[in-house]
TORMAR-660083 format. One record per residue: residue in three letters; x, z, y of N, C-alpha, C, O, CB in turn. Coordinates in pm, 1 decimal, decimal comma. Glycine has a CB too. Layout:
BEGIN
<atom><r>ala</r><n_px>X</n_px><n_pz>Z</n_pz><n_py>Y</n_py><ca_px>X</ca_px><ca_pz>Z</ca_pz><ca_py>Y</ca_py><c_px>X</c_px><c_pz>Z</c_pz><c_py>Y</c_py><o_px>X</o_px><o_pz>Z</o_pz><o_py>Y</o_py><cb_px>X</cb_px><cb_pz>Z</cb_pz><cb_py>Y</cb_py></atom>
...
% end
This chain:
BEGIN
<atom><r>unk</r><n_px>74,3</n_px><n_pz>5,5</n_pz><n_py>-95,3</n_py><ca_px>31,2</ca_px><ca_pz>6,7</ca_pz><ca_py>21,3</ca_py><c_px>101,5</c_px><c_pz>-4,2</c_pz><c_py>139,0</c_py><o_px>215,8</o_px><o_pz>41,1</o_pz><o_py>145,3</o_py><cb_px>-23,1</cb_px><cb_pz>90,6</cb_pz><cb_py>26,2</cb_py></atom>
<atom><r>unk</r><n_px>65,4</n_px><n_pz>-41,3</n_pz><n_py>204,3</n_py><ca_px>120,0</ca_px><ca_pz>-85,4</ca_pz><ca_py>334,0</ca_py><c_px>68,4</c_px><c_pz>-52,4</c_pz><c_py>448,3</c_py><o_px>-49,0</o_px><o_pz>-15,4</o_pz><o_py>449,9</o_py><cb_px>124,6</cb_px><cb_pz>-203,8</cb_pz><cb_py>343,2</cb_py></atom>
<atom><r>unk</r><n_px>131,2</n_px><n_pz>-57,3</n_pz><n_py>548,7</n_py><ca_px>67,9</ca_px><ca_pz>8,4</ca_pz><ca_py>684,8</ca_py><c_px>-69,4</c_px><c_pz>-44,7</c_pz><c_py>717,2</c_py><o_px>-173,0</o_px><o_pz>18,1</o_pz><o_py>738,7</o_py><cb_px>160,6</cb_px><cb_pz>-22,6</cb_pz><cb_py>816,7</cb_py></atom>
<atom><r>unk</r><n_px>-46,5</n_px><n_pz>-176,1</n_pz><n_py>715,9</n_py><ca_px>-176,6</ca_px><ca_pz>-259,1</ca_pz><ca_py>762,2</ca_py><c_px>-320,2</c_px><c_pz>-254,0</c_pz><c_py>673,6</c_py><o_px>-434,6</o_px><o_pz>-275,1</o_pz><o_py>714,0</o_py><cb_px>-131,3</cb_px><cb_pz>-415,0</cb_pz><cb_py>763,1</cb_py></atom>
<atom><r>unk</r><n_px>-272,6</n_px><n_pz>-218,0</n_pz><n_py>536,0</n_py><ca_px>-398,5</ca_px><ca_pz>-168,8</ca_pz><ca_py>448,7</ca_py><c_px>-458,9</c_px><c_pz>-67,9</c_pz><c_py>525,5</c_py><o_px>-566,6</o_px><o_pz>-69,3</o_pz><o_py>585,2</o_py><cb_px>-364,0</cb_px><cb_pz>-108,4</cb_pz><cb_py>300,9</cb_py></atom>
<atom><r>unk</r><n_px>-376,5</n_px><n_pz>16,9</n_pz><n_py>515,4</n_py><ca_px>-425,9</ca_px><ca_pz>161,1</ca_pz><ca_py>570,8</ca_py><c_px>-487,1</c_px><c_pz>180,5</c_pz><c_py>673,2</c_py><o_px>-567,8</o_px><o_pz>270,3</o_pz><o_py>697,1</o_py><cb_px>-341,2</cb_px><cb_pz>242,1</cb_pz><cb_py>592,8</cb_py></atom>
<atom><r>unk</r><n_px>-433,7</n_px><n_pz>54,6</n_pz><n_py>771,8</n_py><ca_px>-507,9</ca_px><ca_pz>45,3</ca_pz><ca_py>906,8</ca_py><c_px>-620,5</c_px><c_pz>9,1</c_pz><c_py>880,3</c_py><o_px>-707,2</o_px><o_pz>85,8</o_pz><o_py>922,3</o_py><cb_px>-459,3</cb_px><cb_pz>-40,3</cb_pz><cb_py>1007,3</cb_py></atom>
<atom><r>unk</r><n_px>-669,5</n_px><n_pz>-112,8</n_pz><n_py>805,4</n_py><ca_px>-783,3</ca_px><ca_pz>-154,7</ca_pz><ca_py>806,9</ca_py><c_px>-866,1</c_px><c_pz>-94,8</c_pz><c_py>738,1</c_py><o_px>-983,5</o_px><o_pz>-131,2</o_pz><o_py>745,1</o_py><cb_px>-787,0</cb_px><cb_pz>-257,2</cb_pz><cb_py>784,9</cb_py></atom>
<atom><r>unk</r><n_px>-829,0</n_px><n_pz>13,4</n_pz><n_py>652,3</n_py><ca_px>-913,4</ca_px><ca_pz>111,8</ca_pz><ca_py>581,8</ca_py><c_px>-986,3</c_px><c_pz>183,9</c_pz><c_py>681,6</c_py><o_px>-1107,9</o_px><o_pz>200,4</o_pz><o_py>691,8</o_py><cb_px>-835,0</cb_px><cb_pz>207,7</cb_pz><cb_py>494,1</cb_py></atom>
<atom><r>unk</r><n_px>-871,1</n_px><n_pz>233,3</n_pz><n_py>770,0</n_py><ca_px>-900,2</ca_px><ca_pz>342,3</ca_pz><ca_py>853,1</ca_py><c_px>-1037,1</c_px><c_pz>265,6</c_pz><c_py>978,9</c_py><o_px>-1117,1</o_px><o_pz>335,6</o_pz><o_py>1040,9</o_py><cb_px>-725,5</cb_px><cb_pz>400,7</cb_pz><cb_py>932,3</cb_py></atom>
<atom><r>unk</r><n_px>-1029,5</n_px><n_pz>113,2</n_pz><n_py>987,4</n_py><ca_px>-1072,1</ca_px><ca_pz>82,5</ca_pz><ca_py>1111,1</ca_py><c_px>-1219,6</c_px><c_pz>50,8</c_pz><c_py>1047,7</c_py><o_px>-1314,2</o_px><o_pz>36,5</o_pz><o_py>1125,0</o_py><cb_px>-982,3</cb_px><cb_pz>-39,9</cb_pz><cb_py>1197,1</cb_py></atom>
<atom><r>unk</r><n_px>-1235,5</n_px><n_pz>41,5</n_pz><n_py>928,0</n_py><ca_px>-1391,3</ca_px><ca_pz>12,6</ca_pz><ca_py>839,4</ca_py><c_px>-1433,0</c_px><c_pz>149,7</c_pz><c_py>850,1</c_py><o_px>-1538,8</o_px><o_pz>160,0</o_pz><o_py>912,1</o_py><cb_px>-1388,3</cb_px><cb_pz>-46,7</cb_pz><cb_py>652,0</cb_py></atom>
<atom><r>unk</r><n_px>-1379,8</n_px><n_pz>268,7</n_pz><n_py>805,9</n_py><ca_px>-1446,0</ca_px><ca_pz>409,7</ca_pz><ca_py>824,5</ca_py><c_px>-1444,0</c_px><c_pz>466,1</c_pz><c_py>927,0</c_py><o_px>-1484,2</o_px><o_pz>582,0</o_pz><o_py>916,7</o_py><cb_px>-1406,6</cb_px><cb_pz>499,2</cb_pz><cb_py>756,2</cb_py></atom>
<atom><r>unk</r><n_px>-1405,0</n_px><n_pz>426,9</n_pz><n_py>1057,8</n_py><ca_px>-1458,7</ca_px><ca_pz>452,8</ca_pz><ca_py>1172,6</ca_py><c_px>-1530,9</c_px><c_pz>426,0</c_pz><c_py>1195,6</c_py><o_px>-1601,4</o_px><o_pz>505,8</o_pz><o_py>1257,4</o_py><cb_px>-1428,7</cb_px><cb_pz>440,9</cb_pz><cb_py>1244,7</cb_py></atom>
<atom><r>unk</r><n_px>-1589,3</n_px><n_pz>273,1</n_pz><n_py>1165,5</n_py><ca_px>-1696,7</ca_px><ca_pz>179,9</ca_pz><ca_py>1214,6</ca_py><c_px>-1801,9</c_px><c_pz>247,2</c_pz><c_py>1130,8</c_py><o_px>-1916,9</o_px><o_pz>246,8</o_pz><o_py>1174,7</o_py><cb_px>-1674,6</cb_px><cb_pz>8,0</cb_pz><cb_py>1188,6</cb_py></atom>
<atom><r>unk</r><n_px>-1787,2</n_px><n_pz>280,6</n_pz><n_py>1064,0</n_py><ca_px>-1899,3</ca_px><ca_pz>328,3</ca_pz><ca_py>934,1</ca_py><c_px>-1944,2</c_px><c_pz>441,3</c_pz><c_py>1006,7</c_py><o_px>-2063,8</o_px><o_pz>437,7</o_pz><o_py>1035,6</o_py><cb_px>-1833,0</cb_px><cb_pz>375,8</cb_pz><cb_py>759,7</cb_py></atom>
<atom><r>unk</r><n_px>-1874,5</n_px><n_pz>550,1</n_pz><n_py>1047,5</n_py><ca_px>-1891,2</ca_px><ca_pz>670,2</ca_pz><ca_py>1072,7</ca_py><c_px>-1964,6</c_px><c_pz>668,3</c_pz><c_py>1221,3</c_py><o_px>-2046,2</o_px><o_pz>751,8</o_pz><o_py>1260,1</o_py><cb_px>-1756,8</cb_px><cb_pz>743,2</cb_pz><cb_py>1058,1</cb_py></atom>
<atom><r>unk</r><n_px>-1907,5</n_px><n_pz>532,0</n_pz><n_py>1309,5</n_py><ca_px>-1943,4</ca_px><ca_pz>519,2</ca_pz><ca_py>1419,7</ca_py><c_px>-2129,0</c_px><c_pz>498,7</c_pz><c_py>1429,3</c_py><o_px>-2208,1</o_px><o_pz>564,8</o_pz><o_py>1496,5</o_py><cb_px>-1851,0</cb_px><cb_pz>405,8</cb_pz><cb_py>1467,7</cb_py></atom>
<atom><r>unk</r><n_px>-2155,9</n_px><n_pz>384,6</n_pz><n_py>1336,9</n_py><ca_px>-2287,1</ca_px><ca_pz>350,9</ca_pz><ca_py>1244,9</ca_py><c_px>-2344,9</c_px><c_pz>443,1</c_pz><c_py>1228,7</c_py><o_px>-2444,9</o_px><o_pz>463,6</o_pz><o_py>1297,5</o_py><cb_px>-2277,8</cb_px><cb_pz>300,4</cb_pz><cb_py>1119,6</cb_py></atom>
<atom><r>unk</r><n_px>-2299,9</n_px><n_pz>542,3</n_pz><n_py>1122,7</n_py><ca_px>-2390,4</ca_px><ca_pz>694,9</ca_pz><ca_py>1124,9</ca_py><c_px>-2436,7</c_px><c_pz>713,5</c_pz><c_py>1229,1</c_py><o_px>-2553,5</o_px><o_pz>684,1</o_pz><o_py>1254,5</o_py><cb_px>-2324,3</cb_px><cb_pz>825,9</cb_pz><cb_py>1101,1</cb_py></atom>
<atom><r>unk</r><n_px>-2351,6</n_px><n_pz>769,4</n_pz><n_py>1317,9</n_py><ca_px>-2374,8</ca_px><ca_pz>883,5</ca_pz><ca_py>1415,9</ca_py><c_px>-2480,4</c_px><c_pz>816,5</c_pz><c_py>1521,4</c_py><o_px>-2568,5</o_px><o_pz>882,3</o_pz><o_py>1576,7</o_py><cb_px>-2222,4</cb_px><cb_pz>938,4</cb_pz><cb_py>1493,8</cb_py></atom>
<atom><r>unk</r><n_px>-2461,0</n_px><n_pz>687,3</n_pz><n_py>1540,0</n_py><ca_px>-2574,3</ca_px><ca_pz>571,3</ca_pz><ca_py>1617,7</ca_py><c_px>-2702,8</c_px><c_pz>603,4</c_pz><c_py>1555,2</c_py><o_px>-2810,9</o_px><o_pz>640,2</o_pz><o_py>1601,2</o_py><cb_px>-2541,5</cb_px><cb_pz>388,6</cb_pz><cb_py>1587,6</cb_py></atom>
<atom><r>unk</r><n_px>-2660,7</n_px><n_pz>579,2</n_pz><n_py>1438,4</n_py><ca_px>-2825,9</ca_px><ca_pz>584,7</ca_pz><ca_py>1343,2</ca_py><c_px>-2920,6</c_px><c_pz>705,2</c_pz><c_py>1357,4</c_py><o_px>-3042,1</o_px><o_pz>707,4</o_pz><o_py>1377,4</o_py><cb_px>-2801,2</cb_px><cb_pz>588,8</cb_pz><cb_py>1168,4</cb_py></atom>
<atom><r>unk</r><n_px>-2802,8</n_px><n_pz>837,3</n_pz><n_py>1336,2</n_py><ca_px>-2844,1</ca_px><ca_pz>974,0</ca_pz><ca_py>1357,7</ca_py><c_px>-2919,5</c_px><c_pz>968,8</c_pz><c_py>1477,4</c_py><o_px>-3042,6</o_px><o_pz>966,5</o_pz><o_py>1474,2</o_py><cb_px>-2730,8</cb_px><cb_pz>1073,9</cb_pz><cb_py>1366,4</cb_py></atom>
<atom><r>unk</r><n_px>-2849,1</n_px><n_pz>966,7</n_pz><n_py>1591,8</n_py><ca_px>-2912,1</ca_px><ca_pz>979,5</ca_pz><ca_py>1725,5</ca_py><c_px>-3003,6</c_px><c_pz>883,2</c_pz><c_py>1733,7</c_py><o_px>-3086,3</o_px><o_pz>924,4</o_pz><o_py>1815,1</o_py><cb_px>-2822,8</cb_px><cb_pz>970,7</cb_pz><cb_py>1839,3</cb_py></atom>
<atom><r>unk</r><n_px>-3029,8</n_px><n_pz>796,4</n_pz><n_py>1702,0</n_py><ca_px>-3139,9</ca_px><ca_pz>703,7</ca_pz><ca_py>1728,8</ca_py><c_px>-3296,2</c_px><c_pz>715,5</c_pz><c_py>1616,3</c_py><o_px>-3403,0</o_px><o_pz>654,4</o_pz><o_py>1619,3</o_py><cb_px>-3059,0</cb_px><cb_pz>548,1</cb_pz><cb_py>1712,7</cb_py></atom>
<atom><r>unk</r><n_px>-3247,4</n_px><n_pz>813,4</n_pz><n_py>1534,3</n_py><ca_px>-3367,4</ca_px><ca_pz>785,8</ca_pz><ca_py>1419,4</ca_py><c_px>-3454,4</c_px><c_pz>862,1</c_pz><c_py>1507,1</c_py><o_px>-3427,6</o_px><o_pz>937,2</o_pz><o_py>1600,9</o_py><cb_px>-3351,5</cb_px><cb_pz>848,4</cb_pz><cb_py>1239,4</cb_py></atom>
<atom><r>unk</r><n_px>-3603,4</n_px><n_pz>813,6</n_pz><n_py>1437,6</n_py><ca_px>-3705,5</ca_px><ca_pz>891,4</ca_pz><ca_py>1498,7</ca_py><c_px>-3735,6</c_px><c_pz>1056,4</c_pz><c_py>1463,3</c_py><o_px>-3782,6</o_px><o_pz>1146,4</o_pz><o_py>1532,9</o_py><cb_px>-3822,1</cb_px><cb_pz>814,5</cb_pz><cb_py>1468,0</cb_py></atom>
<atom><r>unk</r><n_px>-3699,3</n_px><n_pz>1054,2</n_pz><n_py>1359,6</n_py><ca_px>-3731,7</ca_px><ca_pz>1254,6</ca_pz><ca_py>1296,1</ca_py><c_px>-3641,8</c_px><c_pz>1292,7</c_pz><c_py>1395,5</c_py><o_px>-3653,3</o_px><o_pz>1414,8</o_pz><o_py>1406,9</o_py><cb_px>-3668,6</cb_px><cb_pz>1333,2</cb_pz><cb_py>1094,1</cb_py></atom>
<atom><r>unk</r><n_px>-3572,5</n_px><n_pz>1257,6</n_pz><n_py>1459,8</n_py><ca_px>-3457,3</ca_px><ca_pz>1363,3</ca_pz><ca_py>1574,4</ca_py><c_px>-3532,9</c_px><c_pz>1374,1</c_pz><c_py>1709,2</c_py><o_px>-3499,5</o_px><o_pz>1455,4</o_pz><o_py>1795,4</o_py><cb_px>-3275,3</cb_px><cb_pz>1276,4</cb_pz><cb_py>1620,5</cb_py></atom>
<atom><r>unk</r><n_px>-3614,9</n_px><n_pz>1305,8</n_pz><n_py>1720,2</n_py><ca_px>-3639,8</ca_px><ca_pz>1286,1</ca_pz><ca_py>1867,6</ca_py><c_px>-3724,2</c_px><c_pz>1468,9</c_pz><c_py>1917,0</c_py><o_px>-3712,8</o_px><o_pz>1540,0</o_pz><o_py>2016,9</o_py><cb_px>-3771,0</cb_px><cb_pz>1110,8</cb_pz><cb_py>1888,5</cb_py></atom>
<atom><r>unk</r><n_px>-3791,4</n_px><n_pz>1480,5</n_pz><n_py>1807,7</n_py><ca_px>-3846,3</ca_px><ca_pz>1622,1</ca_pz><ca_py>1872,4</ca_py><c_px>-3727,4</c_px><c_pz>1720,7</c_pz><c_py>1870,8</c_py><o_px>-3718,3</o_px><o_pz>1808,5</o_pz><o_py>1956,6</o_py><cb_px>-3980,2</cb_px><cb_pz>1693,6</cb_pz><cb_py>1780,4</cb_py></atom>
<atom><r>unk</r><n_px>-3654,9</n_px><n_pz>1708,5</n_pz><n_py>1792,4</n_py><ca_px>-3522,1</ca_px><ca_pz>1835,2</ca_pz><ca_py>1827,0</ca_py><c_px>-3463,3</c_px><c_pz>1817,5</c_pz><c_py>1955,1</c_py><o_px>-3451,8</o_px><o_pz>1899,8</o_pz><o_py>2045,9</o_py><cb_px>-3380,3</cb_px><cb_pz>1829,5</cb_pz><cb_py>1720,2</cb_py></atom>
<atom><r>unk</r><n_px>-3410,7</n_px><n_pz>1642,6</n_pz><n_py>1947,3</n_py><ca_px>-3378,0</ca_px><ca_pz>1657,2</ca_pz><ca_py>2076,1</ca_py><c_px>-3439,4</c_px><c_pz>1671,2</c_pz><c_py>2225,4</c_py><o_px>-3382,6</o_px><o_pz>1708,2</o_pz><o_py>2328,2</o_py><cb_px>-3323,8</cb_px><cb_pz>1583,4</cb_pz><cb_py>2076,5</cb_py></atom>
<atom><r>unk</r><n_px>-3555,2</n_px><n_pz>1635,5</n_pz><n_py>2207,8</n_py><ca_px>-3655,9</ca_px><ca_pz>1670,0</ca_pz><ca_py>2332,2</ca_py><c_px>-3686,1</c_px><c_pz>1854,7</c_pz><c_py>2283,9</c_py><o_px>-3798,4</o_px><o_pz>1896,6</o_pz><o_py>2312,0</o_py><cb_px>-3840,3</cb_px><cb_pz>1539,4</cb_pz><cb_py>2326,5</cb_py></atom>
<atom><r>unk</r><n_px>-3643,2</n_px><n_pz>1898,2</n_pz><n_py>2254,0</n_py><ca_px>-3682,3</ca_px><ca_pz>2064,5</ca_pz><ca_py>2265,5</ca_py><c_px>-3572,7</c_px><c_pz>2104,7</c_pz><c_py>2305,7</c_py><o_px>-3582,8</o_px><o_pz>2184,3</o_pz><o_py>2399,1</o_py><cb_px>-3727,7</cb_px><cb_pz>2153,7</cb_pz><cb_py>2134,8</cb_py></atom>
<atom><r>unk</r><n_px>-3417,7</n_px><n_pz>2070,5</n_pz><n_py>2256,2</n_py><ca_px>-3300,8</ca_px><ca_pz>2089,9</ca_pz><ca_py>2294,3</ca_py><c_px>-3272,8</c_px><c_pz>2043,1</c_pz><c_py>2484,5</c_py><o_px>-3186,8</o_px><o_pz>2091,8</o_pz><o_py>2557,9</o_py><cb_px>-3217,6</cb_px><cb_pz>2002,9</cb_pz><cb_py>2178,0</cb_py></atom>
<atom><r>unk</r><n_px>-3349,0</n_px><n_pz>1965,2</n_pz><n_py>2511,2</n_py><ca_px>-3372,0</ca_px><ca_pz>1876,1</ca_pz><ca_py>2636,6</ca_py><c_px>-3406,4</c_px><c_pz>1995,7</c_pz><c_py>2734,0</c_py><o_px>-3350,7</o_px><o_pz>2029,3</o_pz><o_py>2838,4</o_py><cb_px>-3504,3</cb_px><cb_pz>1748,7</cb_pz><cb_py>2621,2</cb_py></atom>
<atom><r>unk</r><n_px>-3499,4</n_px><n_pz>2041,9</n_pz><n_py>2677,7</n_py><ca_px>-3619,3</ca_px><ca_pz>2152,8</ca_pz><ca_py>2761,5</ca_py><c_px>-3611,4</c_px><c_pz>2279,7</c_pz><c_py>2719,1</c_py><o_px>-3709,2</o_px><o_pz>2352,6</o_pz><o_py>2702,5</o_py><cb_px>-3781,1</cb_px><cb_pz>2121,3</cb_pz><cb_py>2738,2</cb_py></atom>
<atom><r>unk</r><n_px>-3479,3</n_px><n_pz>2314,8</n_pz><n_py>2697,4</n_py><ca_px>-3427,8</ca_px><ca_pz>2441,2</ca_pz><ca_py>2685,3</ca_py><c_px>-3365,5</c_px><c_pz>2505,4</c_pz><c_py>2769,5</c_py><o_px>-3373,2</o_px><o_pz>2628,2</o_pz><o_py>2771,4</o_py><cb_px>-3365,8</cb_px><cb_pz>2448,7</cb_pz><cb_py>2606,3</cb_py></atom>
<atom><r>unk</r><n_px>-3297,8</n_px><n_pz>2443,3</n_pz><n_py>2848,5</n_py><ca_px>-3253,1</ca_px><ca_pz>2546,0</ca_pz><ca_py>2990,5</ca_py><c_px>-3371,3</c_px><c_pz>2582,2</c_pz><c_py>3125,2</c_py><o_px>-3383,9</o_px><o_pz>2661,8</o_pz><o_py>3218,3</o_py><cb_px>-3113,1</cb_px><cb_pz>2451,8</cb_pz><cb_py>3078,4</cb_py></atom>
<atom><r>unk</r><n_px>-3438,5</n_px><n_pz>2472,8</n_pz><n_py>3066,9</n_py><ca_px>-3581,4</ca_px><ca_pz>2503,6</ca_pz><ca_py>3200,0</ca_py><c_px>-3670,9</c_px><c_pz>2614,2</c_pz><c_py>3103,4</c_py><o_px>-3746,2</o_px><o_pz>2682,0</o_pz><o_py>3173,3</o_py><cb_px>-3717,2</cb_px><cb_pz>2311,4</cb_pz><cb_py>3251,8</cb_py></atom>
<atom><r>unk</r><n_px>-3676,0</n_px><n_pz>2637,6</n_pz><n_py>2994,8</n_py><ca_px>-3758,5</ca_px><ca_pz>2735,8</ca_pz><ca_py>2927,2</ca_py><c_px>-3690,1</c_px><c_pz>2873,6</c_pz><c_py>2960,7</c_py><o_px>-3746,2</o_px><o_pz>2979,9</o_pz><o_py>2987,4</o_py><cb_px>-3768,8</cb_px><cb_pz>2706,1</cb_pz><cb_py>2765,3</cb_py></atom>
<atom><r>unk</r><n_px>-3546,2</n_px><n_pz>2844,4</n_pz><n_py>2952,3</n_py><ca_px>-3485,9</ca_px><ca_pz>2984,8</ca_pz><ca_py>2999,1</ca_py><c_px>-3531,2</c_px><c_pz>3044,7</c_pz><c_py>3114,8</c_py><o_px>-3576,8</o_px><o_pz>3158,9</o_pz><o_py>3121,0</o_py><cb_px>-3348,9</cb_px><cb_pz>2979,3</cb_pz><cb_py>3021,2</cb_py></atom>
<atom><r>unk</r><n_px>-3517,4</n_px><n_pz>2960,2</n_pz><n_py>3214,8</n_py><ca_px>-3527,5</ca_px><ca_pz>2965,0</ca_pz><ca_py>3360,4</ca_py><c_px>-3681,0</c_px><c_pz>3027,9</c_pz><c_py>3384,9</c_py><o_px>-3697,5</o_px><o_pz>3105,2</o_pz><o_py>3479,2</o_py><cb_px>-3503,0</cb_px><cb_pz>2805,0</cb_pz><cb_py>3430,3</cb_py></atom>
<atom><r>unk</r><n_px>-3778,4</n_px><n_pz>2997,0</n_pz><n_py>3308,3</n_py><ca_px>-3895,0</ca_px><ca_pz>2993,6</ca_pz><ca_py>3288,8</ca_py><c_px>-3923,9</c_px><c_pz>3145,2</c_pz><c_py>3247,2</c_py><o_px>-3993,4</o_px><o_pz>3219,9</o_pz><o_py>3316,0</o_py><cb_px>-3927,5</cb_px><cb_pz>2884,7</cb_pz><cb_py>3196,6</cb_py></atom>
<atom><r>unk</r><n_px>-3875,6</n_px><n_pz>3174,7</n_pz><n_py>3152,1</n_py><ca_px>-3847,6</ca_px><ca_pz>3341,9</ca_pz><ca_py>3113,1</ca_py><c_px>-3808,2</c_px><c_pz>3447,3</c_pz><c_py>3189,5</c_py><o_px>-3871,4</o_px><o_pz>3550,0</o_pz><o_py>3214,2</o_py><cb_px>-3754,6</cb_px><cb_pz>3358,5</cb_pz><cb_py>3028,4</cb_py></atom>
<atom><r>unk</r><n_px>-3672,4</n_px><n_pz>3407,1</n_pz><n_py>3234,1</n_py><ca_px>-3635,1</ca_px><ca_pz>3476,3</ca_pz><ca_py>3358,8</ca_py><c_px>-3732,1</c_px><c_pz>3489,9</c_pz><c_py>3460,9</c_py><o_px>-3737,3</o_px><o_pz>3602,3</o_pz><o_py>3511,0</o_py><cb_px>-3530,3</cb_px><cb_pz>3415,6</cb_pz><cb_py>3416,4</cb_py></atom>
<atom><r>unk</r><n_px>-3811,2</n_px><n_pz>3403,6</n_pz><n_py>3505,3</n_py><ca_px>-3898,0</ca_px><ca_pz>3416,2</ca_pz><ca_py>3641,8</ca_py><c_px>-4004,2</c_px><c_pz>3488,4</c_pz><c_py>3603,4</c_py><o_px>-4066,6</o_px><o_pz>3534,9</o_pz><o_py>3698,8</o_py><cb_px>-3950,1</cb_px><cb_pz>3280,6</cb_pz><cb_py>3711,3</cb_py></atom>
<atom><r>unk</r><n_px>-4062,2</n_px><n_pz>3523,4</n_pz><n_py>3458,5</n_py><ca_px>-4186,3</ca_px><ca_pz>3627,9</ca_pz><ca_py>3425,3</ca_py><c_px>-4136,9</c_px><c_pz>3708,2</c_pz><c_py>3400,4</c_py><o_px>-4225,4</o_px><o_pz>3768,4</o_pz><o_py>3339,6</o_py><cb_px>-4283,1</cb_px><cb_pz>3616,2</cb_pz><cb_py>3331,7</cb_py></atom>
<atom><r>unk</r><n_px>-4042,5</n_px><n_pz>3777,3</n_pz><n_py>3396,4</n_py><ca_px>-3938,2</ca_px><ca_pz>3921,5</ca_pz><ca_py>3386,8</ca_py><c_px>-3985,2</c_px><c_pz>4030,1</c_pz><c_py>3496,0</c_py><o_px>-3944,3</o_px><o_pz>4028,6</o_pz><o_py>3612,1</o_py><cb_px>-3755,7</cb_px><cb_pz>3881,1</cb_pz><cb_py>3427,8</cb_py></atom>
<atom><r>unk</r><n_px>-4045,9</n_px><n_pz>4093,2</n_pz><n_py>3461,7</n_py><ca_px>-4083,3</ca_px><ca_pz>4203,7</ca_pz><ca_py>3603,7</ca_py><c_px>-3923,8</c_px><c_pz>4291,0</c_pz><c_py>3606,5</c_py><o_px>-3839,0</o_px><o_pz>4314,9</o_pz><o_py>3520,6</o_py><cb_px>-4261,3</cb_px><cb_pz>4351,8</cb_pz><cb_py>3561,1</cb_py></atom>
<atom><r>unk</r><n_px>-3937,9</n_px><n_pz>4322,2</n_pz><n_py>3756,7</n_py><ca_px>-3787,5</ca_px><ca_pz>4367,1</ca_pz><ca_py>3784,2</ca_py><c_px>-3806,8</c_px><c_pz>4493,2</c_pz><c_py>3795,4</c_py><o_px>-3712,0</o_px><o_pz>4568,4</o_pz><o_py>3817,9</o_py><cb_px>-3708,9</cb_px><cb_pz>4311,6</cb_pz><cb_py>3909,5</cb_py></atom>
% end
């Protein structure tokens, strides 16, 4: 095995990992989890505003 073959294998593996991450990020099943995470800072601010001093 030479450096060219190893470099090619690493390129293909990196591309496959990239495709898997993109698929995971845009998968419909994750939309609700991402929406909940996006609204988390606002919920914490609202909870603090409701606390009596």
